[in-house]
C-alpha positions in Angstrom: -0.2 -0.1 0.0 3.1 2.3 0.9 4.8 1.7 -2.5 1.5 2.4 -4.5 1.4 5.8 -2.9 4.6 6.7 -3.8 3.8 5.5 -7.5 1.0 7.5 -7.3 2.8 10.2 -5.8 5.8 10.4 -8.5 3.6 9.9 -10.9 1.8 13.2 -9.8 5.4 14.9 -9.7 6.0 14.5 -13.6 2.6 15.7 -14.3 3.0 18.9 -12.8 6.4 19.3 -14.3 5.1 18.1 -17.8 1.8 20.7 -17.1 4.9 23.7 -16.2 7.1 22.7 -19.3 4.0 23.4 -21.8 2.8 26.4 -20.3 5.8 27.9 -20.2 5.9 26.7 -24.0 2.7 27.8 -24.4 4.0 31.3 -23.9 6.7 31.2 -26.4 3.9 30.7 -29.1 1.9 33.2 -27.7 4.8 35.9 -28.0 5.1 34.8 -31.5 1.8 35.0 -32.2 1.5 38.5 -30.3 4.1 39.4 -32.8 2.5 37.9 -35.9 -0.6 40.5 -34.8 1.1 43.3 -34.4 3.0 42.8 -37.8 -0.6 42.9 -39.3 -2.2 45.2 -37.0 0.6 47.7 -35.9 -0.9 47.7 -32.5 1.2 48.4 -30.0 -0.3 46.6 -27.4 0.4 43.5 -29.1 4.0 44.5 -29.2 4.1 45.3 -25.5 2.5 41.4 -24.8 4.9 39.6 -26.7 7.5 41.5 -24.9 6.3 40.5 -21.5 5.5 37.0 -22.7 9.2 36.1 -24.5 10.7 37.5 -21.2 8.8 35.3 -19.0 9.8 32.4 -21.5 13.5 33.2 -21.3 13.9 33.3 -17.8 12.2 30.0 -17.2 14.8 27.0 -16.9 12.5 24.9 -19.6 12.6 27.3 -22.1 15.2 29.2 -21.6 17.4 26.5 -23.5 16.0 26.6 -26.2 16.9 28.6 -29.5 13.5 29.2 -30.5 12.7 30.8 -27.5 15.6 33.3 -27.6 15.1 33.3 -31.5 11.6 35.1 -31.0 13.0 37.0 -28.6 15.3 38.6 -30.9 12.5 39.4 -33.9 10.7 40.5 -31.1 12.9 43.2 -29.4 14.2 44.4 -32.8 10.3 44.8 -33.7 10.1 47.0 -30.6 13.6 49.2 -31.5 11.4 50.0 -35.0 8.4 50.9 -33.5 7.6 55.0 -33.9 6.4 55.0 -30.0 8.0 52.2 -28.0 10.9 52.7 -28.9 11.2 56.5 -27.3 10.6 54.1 -24.1 13.7 51.8 -24.0 17.0 52.8 -26.2 18.3 49.2 -25.5 16.0 47.5 -27.6 18.2 47.0 -30.7 21.0 45.9 -28.4 18.9 43.3 -26.5 17.6 42.1 -29.6 21.2 41.3 -31.1 22.6 39.3 -27.8 18.7 37.3 -28.1 19.8 36.4 -31.6 23.6 35.9 -30.7 22.4 33.8 -27.5 20.2 31.0 -29.7 23.0 30.6 -31.9 25.4 29.7 -29.1 23.1 27.3 -26.9 23.4 23.5 -28.6 19.9 23.1 -29.5 19.5 20.5 -32.0 15.9 21.5 -32.8 16.9 24.9 -33.2 16.2 25.4 -37.2 16.6 28.8 -37.3 20.4 29.7 -37.5 20.9 31.1 -40.9 17.9 33.4 -40.1 19.3 34.8 -36.8 22.6 35.2 -38.7 20.7 37.6 -41.0 18.9 39.3 -38.4 22.2 40.0 -36.7 23.5 41.7 -39.8 20.4 43.5 -40.6 20.9 44.9 -37.0 24.6 46.0 -37.1 24.3 48.4 -40.4 21.1 49.8 -38.1 24.0 50.3 -34.9 26.6 51.2 -37.5 24.1 54.2 -38.6 23.3 54.9 -35.8 26.9 55.3 -34.1 27.1 58.0 -37.7 24.0 59.9 -36.8 24.6 60.1 -33.3 28.2 61.5 -33.9 27.2 64.2 -36.8 25.1 65.4 -34.0 27.6 65.8 -31.2 26.0 62.9 -29.2 29.8 61.2 -28.9 29.0 59.1 -26.2 26.3 57.5 -28.2 28.1 57.5 -31.3 30.8 55.8 -29.1 28.5 53.0 -27.7 27.0 51.9 -31.1 30.2 51.6 -32.5 32.3 49.6 -30.0 29.0 47.4 -30.3 29.9 46.1 -33.5 32.8 44.8 -32.7 31.1 42.2 -30.6 28.8 41.6 -33.3 31.0 41.2 -36.2 33.0 38.3 -34.2 29.3 36.9 -33.9 28.8 37.1 -36.9 32.3 35.8 -38.0 31.9 33.0 -35.6 28.7 31.5 -37.3 29.4 32.4 -41.2 28.0 35.7 -41.3 28.9 38.4 -43.7 30.6 41.7 -42.0 28.1 45.1 -43.5 31.3 46.7 -41.7 35.0 46.0 -41.4 36.0 46.1 -37.4 38.3 47.8 -38.0 36.4 50.8 -39.8 34.2 50.3 -36.3 36.9 50.4 -33.8 38.8 53.3 -35.3 35.3 54.8 -35.2 34.7 54.4 -31.3 37.9 55.5 -30.6 37.7 59.0 -32.7 33.8 59.2 -31.4 35.6 58.7 -27.7 38.4 61.2 -27.7 36.0 63.6 -29.7 33.7 63.5 -26.1 36.5 63.5 -24.1 36.0 59.8 -22.8 39.4 59.4 -22.4 40.3 56.0 -20.6 37.6 54.7 -23.7 39.7 56.3 -26.4 42.9 54.8 -25.0 40.9 51.1 -24.9 39.6 51.8 -28.6 43.2 53.4 -29.7 45.4 50.0 -28.4 42.6 47.7 -29.9 42.9 49.5 -33.0 46.9 49.0 -33.3 46.5 45.1 -32.8 44.7 45.2 -36.1 46.6 48.1 -37.8 49.8 50.2 -37.9 49.3 53.6 -38.6 51.3 56.7 -37.7 48.4 58.8 -36.4 46.9 56.3 -34.3 50.3 56.0 -32.3 50.2 60.1 -31.8 46.8 60.1 -31.3 47.3 57.3 -28.6 50.1 58.9 -26.8 48.3 62.2 -26.5 45.9 60.7 -24.8 48.0 58.9 -22.3 49.6 62.7 -21.6 45.9 63.3 -20.9 45.3 60.6 -18.7 48.5 62.4 -17.1 50.5 58.9 -17.5 53.4 60.6 -19.6 55.9 57.6 -19.4 53.5 55.6 -21.8 52.9 58.7 -23.5 56.7 58.9 -24.7 56.9 55.1 -24.9 54.5 55.1 -27.3 55.8 57.8 -29.4 59.4 55.6 -28.9 57.9 52.5 -30.5 56.3 54.6 -33.1 59.7 56.3 -34.3 60.8 52.4 -34.0 58.3 51.9 -36.5 58.1 55.0 -38.9 61.4 56.2 -38.6 60.8 58.7 -41.7 57.9 59.9 -40.2 58.2 63.8 -39.3 54.9 64.1 -37.1 56.2 61.8 -35.1 59.7 63.6 -34.1 57.4 66.4 -33.8 55.7 65.0 -30.7 58.8 63.7 -29.5 60.2 67.1 -29.8 57.4 68.8 -27.8 58.0 66.2 -24.8 61.7 67.3 -24.9 61.2 71.2 -24.4 58.6 71.0 -22.1 61.2 69.5 -19.4 63.5 72.3 -21.0 65.9 69.5 -22.7 67.1 71.8 -25.6 69.9 68.9 -26.3 67.6 66.8 -27.3 65.2 68.5 -28.8 67.2 70.1 -31.3 68.5 66.3 -32.5 65.0 65.4 -32.7 64.4 68.4 -35.1 67.4 68.1 -36.4 65.8 64.2 -37.7 62.7 65.7 -38.9 64.4 68.7 -40.8 66.3 65.6 -42.5 63.3 64.2 -43.2 61.1 67.3 -44.6 64.0 69.9 -45.5 61.4 72.3 -46.8 58.9 72.3 -43.8 58.8 75.7 -42.6 57.5 74.9 -39.7 60.2 72.9 -38.3 62.6 75.5 -38.8 60.3 77.3 -36.7 60.3 75.2 -34.0 64.0 74.9 -34.1 64.3 78.6 -33.4 61.2 78.6 -30.9 63.9 76.2 -29.1 67.2 78.2 -29.0 65.0 80.7 -28.3 63.7 78.8 -25.2 67.2 78.6 -24.3 68.4 82.0 -24.6 70.6 81.6 -27.7 69.5 84.3 -30.0 71.5 84.7 -32.8 70.8 81.0 -33.3 67.1 81.2 -32.8 67.2 83.9 -35.4 69.0 81.9 -37.8 66.6 79.5 -37.6 63.2 82.2 -37.7 65.0 83.2 -41.1 65.2 79.9 -42.6 61.7 79.6 -42.1 61.0 82.7 -43.7 63.1 82.0 -46.6 61.0 78.7 -47.1 57.8 80.4 -47.0 58.0 84.4 -46.5 53.9 84.3 -44.7 55.3 82.1 -42.3 53.5 84.7 -40.1 54.9 83.1 -36.5 58.4 83.1 -37.3 58.7 87.0 -38.7 57.0 87.7 -35.4 59.4 85.8 -33.4 62.5 86.8 -35.6 60.9 91.0 -35.0 60.7 90.0 -31.4 64.4 88.6 -31.2 65.6 92.1 -32.7 63.2 94.1 -30.3 64.1 92.2 -27.2 67.7 92.5 -27.6 67.7 95.8 -27.4 66.2 95.6 -23.6 70.4 95.4 -22.9 71.0 98.3 -24.6 68.1 100.2 -22.4 69.3 98.8 -19.4 73.5 99.5 -19.3 72.2 103.2 -20.4 70.2 103.2 -17.1 73.2 102.3 -15.1 75.4 105.1 -16.6 76.1 108.2 -14.5 74.4 111.3 -15.9 77.9 112.8 -17.5 78.3 109.8 -19.1 77.2 111.3 -22.7 79.3 109.8 -25.1 78.6 105.8 -24.0 74.9 107.4 -23.8 74.7 108.0 -26.8 76.4 104.8 -28.3 74.1 102.6 -26.5 71.7 104.6 -28.1 72.5 104.0 -31.6 72.7 100.5 -30.4 69.3 100.1 -29.3 68.1 102.0 -32.7 69.9 99.9 -34.4 67.8 97.4 -32.9 64.9 98.8 -32.8 65.2 99.2 -37.0 65.9 96.0 -37.9 62.7 95.2 -35.2 60.6 97.8 -37.3 60.1 95.5 -41.0 59.2 92.6 -39.2 56.2 93.3 -37.2 55.1 95.5 -40.5 55.6 92.4 -42.9 53.4 90.8 -39.9 50.5 93.5 -40.4 50.5 92.8 -44.2 49.4 89.4 -43.4 47.4 89.8 -40.9 46.1 93.7 -40.1 44.8 93.5 -36.7 47.8 91.8 -34.7 47.5 93.0 -31.6 51.2 92.0 -30.4 52.9 93.6 -33.8 50.9 97.4 -33.4 51.7 97.3 -29.8 55.6 96.8 -31.2 55.8 99.0 -33.7 54.0 101.3 -31.7 56.9 101.8 -28.7 59.7 100.9 -31.4 58.0 104.7 -33.1 57.9 106.2 -30.2 61.6 105.5 -29.1 62.7 106.4 -32.8 61.3 110.1 -32.4 
């Protein structure tokens, strides 16, 4: 009699399990039917009902391991992302759709028959996500642009693992993600994206961008190491040398700076800005004569280089200060010495004057040149 009771209880238990499984299976079919109703009538309530049913189904231990359940969830969430009203309620619908299709493909469910369709859905959605990123970038929403472009890498990996064709190459997606993060001030995200990008392609500009981001994050050591690595790979790239030069100048290492700029000049002997930078390095070191030589080289190559023209004029203008100081230190009866020093001061001013006049020809409203000329003309009178 006791044995009979056990058998009856077990039978009842099996019946309950079957009923639960059937109930959850019904939710999957209900979700699908609601989706089909939505397609016919475009009634948002049907789509909401579909979402509610499928979310319960994927959470259940029986239907949650079936590829079909996740496949339907992907279809429903994609429809939610496309609905004009419902799409406004949650910006993650499209991402959830991708995740659902990917989950369907990852399950070892031999009964799942829609693998090729799931791949096609993922491919179509990836196009939407990439375009969403492009629109966000154009509208200045760099955080959203980064999020969309960054999501493309995982999407592409899913497509590749399932023999799907990519809509946009991964390298381009990561490059866009890096640019978006950088534009949006997302320094850590930008660093990670550029680091990732450099594993896919070696581009000198990416090394420069990454170095600047390291510096911005406060890691100057990594910034310089990145430039050193780039210089080894691209020994003829003057832009990298100039970036290295800036660090030497910041550290007051003028000798190191001059060495770097000379290497850059060897690569681009007609680049007037390189001579300007070299002149600036000598200027910072207090070597006026060498600074003027380099500024003049820059002007010779590019007569419209207003920065080099102004700095050359400033060298002579400020060079007159030492004579003014000596004049001020003389006794009132040292007239001869005073006149000698004054003549040298006038000579410096007369030499400086044409440079500032040239700057004003190029930039008529240049305030600094106007002030310098006013002082020069006043002194010469």
